[in-house]
C-alpha positions in Angstrom: 1.1 22.6 8.9 4.8 22.8 9.7 7.2 21.1 7.3 10.4 19.5 8.4 12.9 19.2 5.4 15.1 16.1 5.7 18.6 15.9 4.3 18.3 12.1 3.7 15.9 9.3 4.0 15.6 8.2 7.7 17.6 5.1 8.7 15.3 2.2 9.5 17.2 0.4 12.2 16.8 3.3 14.8 13.2 3.6 13.8 12.5 -0.1 14.5 14.2 0.3 17.9 12.0 3.3 18.6 9.0 1.3 17.6 9.8 -1.2 20.3 11.0 1.1 23.1 9.2 4.4 22.7 5.9 5.0 24.4 3.8 7.5 22.5 2.1 10.3 24.5 0.4 12.4 21.8 -3.4 13.0 22.0 -3.7 13.9 18.3 -1.7 13.5 15.1 1.6 15.3 14.6 1.0 18.8 13.2 3.9 18.5 10.8 4.9 16.9 7.5 8.3 15.5 6.5 9.8 16.4 3.1 12.7 15.0 1.2 13.9 16.7 -1.9 16.1 15.4 -4.7 14.9 11.8 -4.6 16.4 9.6 -7.3 16.0 6.0 -8.2 18.5 3.2 -7.5 18.1 1.0 -10.6 19.5 -2.0 -8.9 17.0 -1.7 -6.0 14.2 -1.1 -8.5 15.1 -4.3 -10.4 15.1 -6.3 -7.2 11.8 -4.9 -6.2 10.4 -5.8 -9.6 11.8 -9.4 -9.3 10.2 -9.9 -5.9 6.8 -8.5 -6.9 6.6 -9.9 -10.5 7.1 -6.7 -12.5 9.0 -6.6 -15.8 12.3 -4.8 -16.0 11.3 -1.4 -17.5 12.0 2.3 -17.1 8.6 3.3 -15.8 8.2 2.9 -12.1 5.5 0.5 -10.8 2.7 2.4 -9.1 3.5 0.8 -5.7 7.3 1.5 -5.8 7.1 5.0 -4.5 5.3 3.7 -1.5 8.5 1.8 -0.6 10.5 5.0 -1.0 8.2 6.9 1.3 8.0 4.1 3.9 11.0 5.3 6.1 9.5 8.8 6.3 6.1 7.4 7.3 7.7 5.2 9.9 9.6 8.2 11.3 6.3 10.0 11.9 4.7 6.9 13.4 7.6 6.3 15.9 7.7 9.9 17.0 6.9 10.5 20.7 3.9 12.8 19.8 2.3 10.1 17.6 -0.9 8.9 19.4 -0.5 5.1 19.1 2.4 2.6 19.3 3.3 1.3 15.8 3.2 -2.3 17.0 -0.5 -3.2 16.9 -1.4 -0.8 14.1 -3.1 -2.8 11.2 -2.7 -1.6 7.6 -6.3 -2.0 6.3 -6.5 0.1 3.2 -4.3 1.7 0.5 -5.1 4.0 -2.4 -2.5 5.1 -4.9 -3.0 7.8 -7.6 -0.7 7.9 -10.5 -1.1 11.4 -11.8 1.8 11.2 -14.2 4.0 8.2 -14.9 7.3 8.3 -13.1 10.5 6.9 -14.6 13.8 5.7 -13.2 15.5 8.9 -14.5 13.1 11.3 -12.7 14.1 13.4 -9.7 11.3 14.3 -7.4 10.4 15.4 -3.9 8.6 13.2 -1.4 6.4 14.5 1.5 4.6 12.5 4.2 2.0 13.5 6.7 -0.6 11.9 9.0 -4.2 13.1 8.9 -7.8 12.2 9.4 -7.8 10.6 12.8 -11.3 9.3 13.2 -13.5 6.8 15.1 -14.2 3.4 13.6 -16.5 0.6 14.6 -13.5 -1.4 15.7 -11.4 1.4 17.2 -9.7 4.4 15.6 -8.4 5.0 12.1 -5.9 7.4 10.6 -4.2 8.0 7.2 -0.6 8.3 6.3 -0.4 10.3 3.1 2.7 10.4 0.8 3.0 12.7 -2.2 5.7 12.8 -4.9 6.0 16.1 -6.7 8.0 17.5 -9.6 8.4 21.3 -9.7 5.8 21.5 -6.9 3.2 19.6 -8.9 2.0 16.3 -7.5 2.6 13.4 -9.8 1.9 10.5 -7.4 0.0 10.2 -4.2 -0.5 7.3 -1.7 -2.9 7.0 1.2 -2.4 4.2 3.7 -5.2 3.7 6.3 -4.3 2.1 9.6 -6.6 0.8 12.3 -5.8 1.0 16.0 -8.1 -1.6 17.6 -10.0 -0.5 20.7 -13.4 0.5 21.9 -15.5 0.9 18.7 -17.9 3.5 17.5 -21.4 2.4 16.3 -21.1 4.7 13.2 -20.5 2.5 10.2 -19.3 5.3 8.0 -15.7 4.1 8.2 -16.6 0.9 6.3 -15.0 0.6 2.8 -17.0 0.2 -0.3 -14.6 -2.5 -1.6 -15.9 -5.9 -0.8 -15.3 -9.5 -2.0 -18.6 -11.5 -2.0 -17.6 -15.0 -2.8 -14.6 -15.9 -5.0 -15.1 -14.6 -8.6 -13.8 -16.7 -11.5 -10.0 -16.9 -11.4 -7.8 -15.6 -14.2 -4.5 -16.6 -12.6 -3.2 -18.9 -9.9 -0.2 -17.8 -7.8 1.8 -20.2 -5.7 3.3 -18.0 -3.0 6.5 -19.5 -1.3 7.3 -19.1 2.4 10.3 -16.9 1.6 8.1 -14.1 0.1 7.8 -12.4 3.4 11.5 -12.2 3.8 12.1 -11.2 0.2 9.6 -8.4 0.3 10.9 -7.2 3.7 14.4 -6.9 2.2 13.3 -4.7 -0.7 10.6 -2.7 1.1 12.2 -2.2 4.5 9.0 -3.4 6.2 10.5 -5.9 8.6 7.5 -6.5 10.8 8.3 -9.9 12.3 4.9 -11.3 11.6 6.1 -11.4 7.9 9.5 -12.9 8.6 9.5 -15.0 11.7 7.2 -18.0 12.3 7.9 -17.7 16.1 6.8 -14.1 16.2 3.9 -14.7 13.9 2.6 -17.4 16.2 3.0 -15.0 19.2 0.6 -12.7 17.4 -1.9 -15.5 16.8 -0.9 -16.7 13.2 -0.1 -20.3 12.4 2.8 -19.1 10.1 4.2 -15.9 8.7 1.9 -13.8 6.6 2.4 -11.9 3.4 2.7 -8.2 3.3 -0.5 -6.5 2.1 1.5 -4.1 -0.1 3.3 -7.1 -1.7 -0.1 -8.5 -2.7 -1.2 -5.2 -4.1 2.0 -4.9 -6.1 1.6 -8.5 -7.4 -1.9 -7.6 -8.6 -0.6 -4.6 -10.6 2.2 -6.8 -12.0 -0.5 -9.2 -13.2 -2.1 -6.3 -15.0 1.2 -4.8 -16.3 1.1 -3.3 -19.8 -2.7 -3.0 -19.7 -3.1 -0.3 -17.0 -4.1 3.3 -18.0 -1.4 5.9 -18.1 -3.0 7.8 -15.1 -5.1 5.9 -12.7 -6.2 5.4 -9.1 -5.9 1.9 -7.5 -7.6 1.2 -4.2 -7.4 -2.0 -2.1 -8.9 -3.3 1.1 -6.7 -5.9 2.9 -9.0 -8.7 4.0 -7.9 -11.9 5.7 -4.2 -12.6 6.2 -2.4 -14.7 3.6 -0.6 -17.5 5.6 2.7 -18.6 3.9 3.2 -20.6 1.9 -0.1 -20.2 0.0 -1.9 -21.0 -3.2 -4.2 -18.1 -4.2 -6.3 -17.1 -7.1 -6.3 -13.7 -8.8 -9.5 -12.4 -10.3 -9.3 -9.4 -12.6 -11.5 -7.5 -15.0 -12.2 -9.4 -18.2 -11.7 -6.4 -20.4 -9.2 -4.5 -18.3 -9.3 -1.5 -15.9 -11.4 1.3 -17.4 -9.3 1.4 -20.6 -9.1 -2.1 -21.8 -6.6 -3.6 -19.3 -7.0 -7.3 -18.8 -5.7 -9.7 -16.2 -2.3 -10.3 -17.8 -0.1 -13.4 -17.8 -1.3 -16.1 -15.5 1.6 -17.2 -13.4 4.0 -16.0 -10.8 4.4 -16.4 -7.1 3.1 -13.6 -5.0 2.9 -12.8 -1.4 0.7 -10.3 0.1 1.4 -7.1 2.0 0.7 -7.1 5.6 -2.7 -6.9 6.8 -4.7 -8.7 9.3 -8.4 -8.6 9.5 -9.5 -5.3 8.1 -12.1 -3.1 6.7 -11.7 -2.1 3.1 -10.0 0.6 1.1 -11.5 3.8 0.0 -11.6 4.4 -3.6 -9.1 7.0 -4.8 -10.1 10.5 -5.6 -8.1 12.2 -8.2 -6.1 15.2 -7.5 -7.7 17.7 -9.8 -8.3 14.9 -12.4 -11.6 13.5 -13.3 -12.3 9.8 -13.1 -14.3 7.1 -14.9 -16.0 3.9 -13.8 -14.1 1.5 -11.6 -13.1 -2.1 -12.4 -12.6 -4.6 -9.6 -10.0 -7.3 -8.9 -9.5 -9.6 -6.0 -7.2 -12.3 -4.5 -8.7 -15.3 -2.7 -7.4 -18.5 -1.1 -7.7 -21.2 -3.7 -8.9 -23.9 -1.3 -11.3 -22.0 1.1 -12.3 -19.1 -1.1 -11.5 -16.6 1.7 -10.6 -13.1 0.4 -7.2 -11.7 1.0 -7.6 -8.5 -1.0 -10.3 -6.6 -2.8 -9.5 -3.7 -5.1 -10.6 -1.3 -7.8 -8.8 0.6 -10.6 -10.2 3.8 -12.0 -8.7 5.6 -15.0 -8.0 9.3 -14.4 -8.2 12.1 -16.8 -5.2 14.4 -16.5 -5.9 17.6 -14.5 -6.6 20.8 -16.3 -3.3 22.7 -16.1 -5.1 25.8 -15.0 -6.8 24.0 -12.2 -3.7 22.3 -10.7 -3.7 19.4 -8.2 -5.5 19.8 -5.0 
């Protein structure tokens, strides 16, 4: 696969303009990846991201933070003329993140993004955007976002996720998610899809009000478990029904903590969910050369109706054998 090396992170405004105006004509996924070297952390931005998502102020990066750094590169691929689908209308249905080595605010690393695995789905077509952070050519973080393009379906059910939420489990925390959450997360993430920020546009897409970003909801779940997560782990989520803002939701987490004794953490905090829309679930993360243990589940449900907004699982990873390397 050809690699295009960028000199800086793509600017978002031209990409959003391209998302509206450009008509894709590709028949397959772009046969190239984008790479950005010398990525450093803006501590002011990191602190604001932590405030919006509920993380404590600390040197170690939240697992979801690198996804925000990779977002402009992913959007650049998705708005290119040879991308097969228009960005508007793609639904983010799943996300898996692997933390192969904790990253800190003082680290410098490379980011690469590529599209892969275009495949039929019962409700249309799916594809993955895969982002990888590397230090000295060794992967230390990987994120896989699965998008659904609705259309004629395929009867094969193999695209269905193993992550499900069958009835609301006992809640370990209640979150009151204010209406501003969509705008707050858009400001720190760069994801300014108007269904999250404009009630008028949300209604045009069939929602009664703005909806939370799916990746905000995932981040808020990890903030709820902060301080109890394994050092290296995989966390997979399926975005279920949209979270209409404002909302009151319940978080349900493992009673003894993800794979290594992590528990559900302090029970407070507003949170608003990353974008979604109706979806199928997330695949569980496979480790890059690291072995894994049993998974522990967590979920977010509407407090009044019990409808699921997110279902997830965390798996502790063993560090890869240094002679084996990361796949």
